[in-house]
TITOR-352594 format. One record per atom (N, C-alpha, C, O, CB): residue number from 1; x, y, z; atom name; residue in one letter. Coordinates in pm, whole numbers, padded with zeros to 5 digits, m for minus. Glycine has a CB too. Layout:
% residues N
<atom i="NUM" u="X" v="Y" w="Z" at="CA" aa="A"/>
...
END
This chain:
% residues 49
<atom i="1" u="m00457" v="m03294" w="m01251" at="N" aa="M"/>
<atom i="1" u="m00346" v="m03233" w="m01322" at="CA" aa="M"/>
<atom i="1" u="m00262" v="m03151" w="m01225" at="C" aa="M"/>
<atom i="1" u="m00314" v="m03099" w="m01126" at="O" aa="M"/>
<atom i="1" u="m00398" v="m03145" w="m01438" at="CB" aa="M"/>
<atom i="2" u="m00137" v="m03140" w="m01251" at="N" aa="S"/>
<atom i="2" u="m00044" v="m03071" w="m01164" at="CA" aa="S"/>
<atom i="2" u="m00056" v="m02920" w="m01176" at="C" aa="S"/>
<atom i="2" u="m00091" v="m02868" w="m01283" at="O" aa="S"/>
<atom i="2" u="00097" v="m03114" w="m01194" at="CB" aa="S"/>
<atom i="3" u="m00028" v="m02851" w="m01069" at="N" aa="E"/>
<atom i="3" u="m00029" v="m02705" w="m01073" at="CA" aa="E"/>
<atom i="3" u="00102" v="m02650" w="m01131" at="C" aa="E"/>
<atom i="3" u="00111" v="m02530" w="m01158" at="O" aa="E"/>
<atom i="3" u="m00053" v="m02649" w="m00934" at="CB" aa="E"/>
<atom i="4" u="00204" v="m02736" w="m01149" at="N" aa="Y"/>
<atom i="4" u="00334" v="m02693" w="m01196" at="CA" aa="Y"/>
<atom i="4" u="00357" v="m02716" w="m01346" at="C" aa="Y"/>
<atom i="4" u="00449" v="m02658" w="m01404" at="O" aa="Y"/>
<atom i="4" u="00439" v="m02763" w="m01119" at="CB" aa="Y"/>
<atom i="5" u="00274" v="m02799" w="m01409" at="N" aa="F"/>
<atom i="5" u="00293" v="m02833" w="m01549" at="CA" aa="F"/>
<atom i="5" u="00163" v="m02817" w="m01626" at="C" aa="F"/>
<atom i="5" u="00054" v="m02822" w="m01570" at="O" aa="F"/>
<atom i="5" u="00344" v="m02976" w="m01563" at="CB" aa="F"/>
<atom i="6" u="00177" v="m02797" w="m01757" at="N" aa="E"/>
<atom i="6" u="00062" v="m02781" w="m01845" at="CA" aa="E"/>
<atom i="6" u="00085" v="m02866" w="m01970" at="C" aa="E"/>
<atom i="6" u="00195" v="m02867" w="m02024" at="O" aa="E"/>
<atom i="6" u="00040" v="m02631" w="m01882" at="CB" aa="E"/>
<atom i="7" u="m00017" v="m02935" w="m02015" at="N" aa="V"/>
<atom i="7" u="m00006" v="m03019" w="m02135" at="CA" aa="V"/>
<atom i="7" u="m00061" v="m02940" w="m02253" at="C" aa="V"/>
<atom i="7" u="m00176" v="m02897" w="m02252" at="O" aa="V"/>
<atom i="7" u="m00083" v="m03154" w="m02117" at="CB" aa="V"/>
<atom i="8" u="00023" v="m02922" w="m02355" at="N" aa="N"/>
<atom i="8" u="m00015" v="m02854" w="m02479" at="CA" aa="N"/>
<atom i="8" u="00011" v="m02949" w="m02594" at="C" aa="N"/>
<atom i="8" u="00125" v="m02982" w="m02625" at="O" aa="N"/>
<atom i="8" u="00064" v="m02720" w="m02498" at="CB" aa="N"/>
<atom i="9" u="m00096" v="m02993" w="m02658" at="N" aa="D"/>
<atom i="9" u="m00087" v="m03090" w="m02767" at="CA" aa="D"/>
<atom i="9" u="m00011" v="m03213" w="m02718" at="C" aa="D"/>
<atom i="9" u="m00061" v="m03289" w="m02635" at="O" aa="D"/>
<atom i="9" u="m00017" v="m03028" w="m02891" at="CB" aa="D"/>
<atom i="10" u="00110" v="m03234" w="m02769" at="N" aa="D"/>
<atom i="10" u="00190" v="m03350" w="m02730" at="CA" aa="D"/>
<atom i="10" u="00311" v="m03312" w="m02645" at="C" aa="D"/>
<atom i="10" u="00404" v="m03391" w="m02631" at="O" aa="D"/>
<atom i="10" u="00237" v="m03424" w="m02853" at="CB" aa="D"/>
<atom i="11" u="00311" v="m03192" w="m02588" at="N" aa="S"/>
<atom i="11" u="00426" v="m03149" w="m02509" at="CA" aa="S"/>
<atom i="11" u="00385" v="m03112" w="m02367" at="C" aa="S"/>
<atom i="11" u="00270" v="m03077" w="m02340" at="O" aa="S"/>
<atom i="11" u="00495" v="m03030" w="m02576" at="CB" aa="S"/>
<atom i="12" u="00481" v="m03121" w="m02277" at="N" aa="L"/>
<atom i="12" u="00462" v="m03088" w="m02137" at="CA" aa="L"/>
<atom i="12" u="00543" v="m02961" w="m02109" at="C" aa="L"/>
<atom i="12" u="00664" v="m02959" w="m02132" at="O" aa="L"/>
<atom i="12" u="00504" v="m03206" w="m02043" at="CB" aa="L"/>
<atom i="13" u="00478" v="m02856" w="m02059" at="N" aa="E"/>
<atom i="13" u="00546" v="m02729" w="m02035" at="CA" aa="E"/>
<atom i="13" u="00533" v="m02690" w="m01888" at="C" aa="E"/>
<atom i="13" u="00431" v="m02716" w="m01825" at="O" aa="E"/>
<atom i="13" u="00490" v="m02618" w="m02125" at="CB" aa="E"/>
<atom i="14" u="00638" v="m02627" w="m01836" at="N" aa="R"/>
<atom i="14" u="00634" v="m02578" w="m01699" at="CA" aa="R"/>
<atom i="14" u="00553" v="m02450" w="m01693" at="C" aa="R"/>
<atom i="14" u="00561" v="m02367" w="m01784" at="O" aa="R"/>
<atom i="14" u="00777" v="m02554" w="m01645" at="CB" aa="R"/>
<atom i="15" u="00475" v="m02434" w="m01588" at="N" aa="K"/>
<atom i="15" u="00398" v="m02311" w="m01571" at="CA" aa="K"/>
<atom i="15" u="00482" v="m02203" w="m01504" at="C" aa="K"/>
<atom i="15" u="00459" v="m02084" w="m01526" at="O" aa="K"/>
<atom i="15" u="00273" v="m02338" w="m01488" at="CB" aa="K"/>
<atom i="16" u="00579" v="m02243" w="m01424" at="N" aa="Y"/>
<atom i="16" u="00660" v="m02148" w="m01351" at="CA" aa="Y"/>
<atom i="16" u="00800" v="m02140" w="m01408" at="C" aa="Y"/>
<atom i="16" u="00851" v="m02237" w="m01464" at="O" aa="Y"/>
<atom i="16" u="00665" v="m02184" w="m01204" at="CB" aa="Y"/>
<atom i="17" u="00861" v="m02026" w="m01393" at="N" aa="K"/>
<atom i="17" u="00995" v="m02002" w="m01441" at="CA" aa="K"/>
<atom i="17" u="01094" v="m02045" w="m01332" at="C" aa="K"/>
<atom i="17" u="01068" v="m02024" w="m01214" at="O" aa="K"/>
<atom i="17" u="01015" v="m01853" w="m01480" at="CB" aa="K"/>
<atom i="18" u="01207" v="m02104" w="m01371" at="N" aa="N"/>
<atom i="18" u="01312" v="m02140" w="m01276" at="CA" aa="N"/>
<atom i="18" u="01409" v="m02023" w="m01261" at="C" aa="N"/>
<atom i="18" u="01430" v="m01948" w="m01356" at="O" aa="N"/>
<atom i="18" u="01387" v="m02267" w="m01321" at="CB" aa="N"/>
<atom i="19" u="01467" v="m02008" w="m01142" at="N" aa="C"/>
<atom i="19" u="01562" v="m01900" w="m01116" at="CA" aa="C"/>
<atom i="19" u="01694" v="m01928" w="m01187" at="C" aa="C"/>
<atom i="19" u="01748" v="m02038" w="m01175" at="O" aa="C"/>
<atom i="19" u="01585" v="m01883" w="m00964" at="CB" aa="C"/>
<atom i="20" u="01745" v="m01831" w="m01260" at="N" aa="D"/>
<atom i="20" u="01871" v="m01845" w="m01335" at="CA" aa="D"/>
<atom i="20" u="01994" v="m01838" w="m01246" at="C" aa="D"/>
<atom i="20" u="02103" v="m01874" w="m01290" at="O" aa="D"/>
<atom i="20" u="01879" v="m01738" w="m01442" at="CB" aa="D"/>
<atom i="21" u="01980" v="m01793" w="m01124" at="N" aa="Q"/>
<atom i="21" u="02094" v="m01774" w="m01034" at="CA" aa="Q"/>
<atom i="21" u="02145" v="m01904" w="m00971" at="C" aa="Q"/>
<atom i="21" u="02246" v="m01902" w="m00901" at="O" aa="Q"/>
<atom i="21" u="02057" v="m01677" w="m00926" at="CB" aa="Q"/>
<atom i="22" u="02077" v="m02016" w="m00993" at="N" aa="H"/>
<atom i="22" u="02113" v="m02141" w="m00928" at="CA" aa="H"/>
<atom i="22" u="02172" v="m02242" w="m01026" at="C" aa="H"/>
<atom i="22" u="02153" v="m02363" w="m01008" at="O" aa="H"/>
<atom i="22" u="01992" v="m02199" w="m00860" at="CB" aa="H"/>
<atom i="23" u="02242" v="m02195" w="m01128" at="N" aa="D"/>
<atom i="23" u="02315" v="m02279" w="m01224" at="CA" aa="D"/>
<atom i="23" u="02230" v="m02391" w="m01284" at="C" aa="D"/>
<atom i="23" u="02278" v="m02503" w="m01300" at="O" aa="D"/>
<atom i="23" u="02435" v="m02340" w="m01158" at="CB" aa="D"/>
<atom i="24" u="02106" v="m02361" w="m01316" at="N" aa="G"/>
<atom i="24" u="02019" v="m02457" w="m01383" at="CA" aa="G"/>
<atom i="24" u="01962" v="m02566" w="m01294" at="C" aa="G"/>
<atom i="24" u="01901" v="m02660" w="m01345" at="O" aa="G"/>
<atom i="24" u="02094" v="m02519" w="m01492" at="CB" aa="G"/>
<atom i="25" u="01980" v="m02556" w="m01164" at="N" aa="Q"/>
<atom i="25" u="01924" v="m02656" w="m01073" at="CA" aa="Q"/>
<atom i="25" u="01773" v="m02641" w="m01070" at="C" aa="Q"/>
<atom i="25" u="01720" v="m02530" w="m01059" at="O" aa="Q"/>
<atom i="25" u="01984" v="m02640" w="m00930" at="CB" aa="Q"/>
<atom i="26" u="01704" v="m02751" w="m01080" at="N" aa="L"/>
<atom i="26" u="01559" v="m02747" w="m01074" at="CA" aa="L"/>
<atom i="26" u="01514" v="m02734" w="m00929" at="C" aa="L"/>
<atom i="26" u="01585" v="m02775" w="m00838" at="O" aa="L"/>
<atom i="26" u="01497" v="m02872" w="m01140" at="CB" aa="L"/>
<atom i="27" u="01397" v="m02679" w="m00909" at="N" aa="G"/>
<atom i="27" u="01342" v="m02668" w="m00775" at="CA" aa="G"/>
<atom i="27" u="01340" v="m02527" w="m00722" at="C" aa="G"/>
<atom i="27" u="01272" v="m02500" w="m00623" at="O" aa="G"/>
<atom i="27" u="01420" v="m02753" w="m00682" at="CB" aa="G"/>
<atom i="28" u="01412" v="m02435" w="m00787" at="N" aa="Y"/>
<atom i="28" u="01411" v="m02295" w="m00746" at="CA" aa="Y"/>
<atom i="28" u="01315" v="m02220" w="m00838" at="C" aa="Y"/>
<atom i="28" u="01356" v="m02160" w="m00937" at="O" aa="Y"/>
<atom i="28" u="01554" v="m02232" w="m00750" at="CB" aa="Y"/>
<atom i="29" u="01188" v="m02225" w="m00804" at="N" aa="K"/>
<atom i="29" u="01086" v="m02164" w="m00888" at="CA" aa="K"/>
<atom i="29" u="01068" v="m02018" w="m00852" at="C" aa="K"/>
<atom i="29" u="01085" v="m01978" w="m00737" at="O" aa="K"/>
<atom i="29" u="00953" v="m02239" w="m00874" at="CB" aa="K"/>
<atom i="30" u="01034" v="m01940" w="m00953" at="N" aa="M"/>
<atom i="30" u="01012" v="m01797" w="m00933" at="CA" aa="M"/>
<atom i="30" u="00863" v="m01770" w="m00926" at="C" aa="M"/>
<atom i="30" u="00784" v="m01825" w="m01004" at="O" aa="M"/>
<atom i="30" u="01079" v="m01714" w="m01046" at="CB" aa="M"/>
<atom i="31" u="00824" v="m01685" w="m00832" at="N" aa="A"/>
<atom i="31" u="00684" v="m01647" w="m00817" at="CA" aa="A"/>
<atom i="31" u="00650" v="m01540" w="m00921" at="C" aa="A"/>
<atom i="31" u="00730" v="m01449" w="m00946" at="O" aa="A"/>
<atom i="31" u="00655" v="m01595" w="m00673" at="CB" aa="A"/>
<atom i="32" u="00533" v="m01551" w="m00979" at="N" aa="E"/>
<atom i="32" u="00491" v="m01453" w="m01079" at="CA" aa="E"/>
<atom i="32" u="00404" v="m01347" w="m01013" at="C" aa="E"/>
<atom i="32" u="00302" v="m01377" w="m00951" at="O" aa="E"/>
<atom i="32" u="00414" v="m01522" w="m01195" at="CB" aa="E"/>
<atom i="33" u="00445" v="m01221" w="m01029" at="N" aa="H"/>
<atom i="33" u="00369" v="m01106" w="m00982" at="CA" aa="H"/>
<atom i="33" u="00322" v="m01030" w="m01105" at="C" aa="H"/>
<atom i="33" u="00356" v="m01067" w="m01218" at="O" aa="H"/>
<atom i="33" u="00454" v="m01015" w="m00887" at="CB" aa="H"/>
<atom i="34" u="00246" v="m00926" w="m01086" at="N" aa="S"/>
<atom i="34" u="00190" v="m00853" w="m01201" at="CA" aa="S"/>
<atom i="34" u="00298" v="m00787" w="m01286" at="C" aa="S"/>
<atom i="34" u="00281" v="m00775" w="m01407" at="O" aa="S"/>
<atom i="34" u="00093" v="m00747" w="m01153" at="CB" aa="S"/>
<atom i="35" u="00409" v="m00744" w="m01225" at="N" aa="D"/>
<atom i="35" u="00513" v="m00673" w="m01299" at="CA" aa="D"/>
<atom i="35" u="00651" v="m00737" w="m01293" at="C" aa="D"/>
<atom i="35" u="00747" v="m00682" w="m01348" at="O" aa="D"/>
<atom i="35" u="00522" v="m00534" w="m01249" at="CB" aa="D"/>
<atom i="36" u="00663" v="m00854" w="m01225" at="N" aa="R"/>
<atom i="36" u="00796" v="m00912" w="m01208" at="CA" aa="R"/>
<atom i="36" u="00787" v="m01061" w="m01173" at="C" aa="R"/>
<atom i="36" u="00681" v="m01112" w="m01137" at="O" aa="R"/>
<atom i="36" u="00873" v="m00837" w="m01100" at="CB" aa="R"/>
<atom i="37" u="00902" v="m01129" w="m01185" at="N" aa="W"/>
<atom i="37" u="00921" v="m01266" w="m01136" at="CA" aa="W"/>
<atom i="37" u="01020" v="m01255" w="m01020" at="C" aa="W"/>
<atom i="37" u="01118" v="m01182" w="m01030" at="O" aa="W"/>
<atom i="37" u="00973" v="m01364" w="m01251" at="CB" aa="W"/>
<atom i="38" u="00996" v="m01328" w="m00909" at="N" aa="T"/>
<atom i="38" u="01083" v="m01321" w="m00793" at="CA" aa="T"/>
<atom i="38" u="01113" v="m01461" w="m00740" at="C" aa="T"/>
<atom i="38" u="01023" v="m01544" w="m00727" at="O" aa="T"/>
<atom i="38" u="01020" v="m01235" w="m00683" at="CB" aa="T"/>
<atom i="39" u="01241" v="m01487" w="m00709" at="N" aa="C"/>
<atom i="39" u="01282" v="m01613" w="m00650" at="CA" aa="C"/>
<atom i="39" u="01261" v="m01606" w="m00499" at="C" aa="C"/>
<atom i="39" u="01311" v="m01514" w="m00434" at="O" aa="C"/>
<atom i="39" u="01430" v="m01646" w="m00685" at="CB" aa="C"/>
<atom i="40" u="01188" v="m01700" w="m00444" at="N" aa="G"/>
<atom i="40" u="01161" v="m01701" w="m00301" at="CA" aa="G"/>
<atom i="40" u="01281" v="m01744" w="m00218" at="C" aa="G"/>
<atom i="40" u="01283" v="m01721" w="m00097" at="O" aa="G"/>
<atom i="40" u="01046" v="m01790" w="m00272" at="CB" aa="G"/>
<atom i="41" u="01380" v="m01806" w="m00281" at="N" aa="F"/>
<atom i="41" u="01497" v="m01855" w="m00208" at="CA" aa="F"/>
<atom i="41" u="01605" v="m01748" w="m00196" at="C" aa="F"/>
<atom i="41" u="01652" v="m01719" w="m00086" at="O" aa="F"/>
<atom i="41" u="01554" v="m01979" w="m00277" at="CB" aa="F"/>
<atom i="42" u="01644" v="m01688" w="m00310" at="N" aa="C"/>
<atom i="42" u="01756" v="m01592" w="m00308" at="CA" aa="C"/>
<atom i="42" u="01712" v="m01447" w="m00326" at="C" aa="C"/>
<atom i="42" u="01790" v="m01355" w="m00303" at="O" aa="C"/>
<atom i="42" u="01854" v="m01628" w="m00416" at="CB" aa="C"/>
<atom i="43" u="01586" v="m01425" w="m00367" at="N" aa="G"/>
<atom i="43" u="01536" v="m01288" w="m00384" at="CA" aa="G"/>
<atom i="43" u="01565" v="m01228" w="m00522" at="C" aa="G"/>
<atom i="43" u="01533" v="m01112" w="m00546" at="O" aa="G"/>
<atom i="43" u="01596" v="m01201" w="m00279" at="CB" aa="G"/>
<atom i="44" u="01625" v="m01306" w="m00611" at="N" aa="H"/>
<atom i="44" u="01653" v="m01257" w="m00747" at="CA" aa="H"/>
<atom i="44" u="01521" v="m01213" w="m00811" at="C" aa="H"/>
<atom i="44" u="01421" v="m01285" w="m00803" at="O" aa="H"/>
<atom i="44" u="01723" v="m01367" w="m00834" at="CB" aa="H"/>
<atom i="45" u="01521" v="m01096" w="m00876" at="N" aa="T"/>
<atom i="45" u="01400" v="m01041" w="m00937" at="CA" aa="T"/>
<atom i="45" u="01424" v="m01008" w="m01083" at="C" aa="T"/>
<atom i="45" u="01527" v="m00950" w="m01117" at="O" aa="T"/>
<atom i="45" u="01354" v="m00915" w="m00862" at="CB" aa="T"/>
<atom i="46" u="01331" v="m01045" w="m01169" at="N" aa="E"/>
<atom i="46" u="01334" v="m01010" w="m01310" at="CA" aa="E"/>
<atom i="46" u="01204" v="m00935" w="m01340" at="C" aa="E"/>
<atom i="46" u="01095" v="m00986" w="m01314" at="O" aa="E"/>
<atom i="46" u="01351" v="m01137" w="m01403" at="CB" aa="E"/>
<atom i="47" u="01217" v="m00816" w="m01395" at="N" aa="F"/>
<atom i="47" u="01099" v="m00736" w="m01425" at="CA" aa="F"/>
<atom i="47" u="01047" v="m00770" w="m01563" at="C" aa="F"/>
<atom i="47" u="01123" v="m00793" w="m01657" at="O" aa="F"/>
<atom i="47" u="01131" v="m00587" w="m01416" at="CB" aa="F"/>
<atom i="48" u="00914" v="m00772" w="m01576" at="N" aa="K"/>
<atom i="48" u="00850" v="m00799" w="m01704" at="CA" aa="K"/>
<atom i="48" u="00857" v="m00672" w="m01788" at="C" aa="K"/>
<atom i="48" u="00859" v="m00561" w="m01735" at="O" aa="K"/>
<atom i="48" u="00703" v="m00846" w="m01686" at="CB" aa="K"/>
<atom i="49" u="00859" v="m00689" w="m01918" at="N" aa="K"/>
<atom i="49" u="00865" v="m00573" w="m02008" at="CA" aa="K"/>
<atom i="49" u="00730" v="m00537" w="m02059" at="C" aa="K"/>
<atom i="49" u="00717" v="m00442" w="m02136" at="O" aa="K"/>
<atom i="49" u="00958" v="m00599" w="m02124" at="CB" aa="K"/>
END
């Protein structure tokens, strides 16, 4: 099984969040930290609530 996708019932879901700063282009995945998501390409950071 892939480290990027997860199968739930009959659907395929991404495990990682894509960066919103790249106009919906796939491939810019954000790293998950304990308190935030960070894009390794542009450095965009989203804090978890």
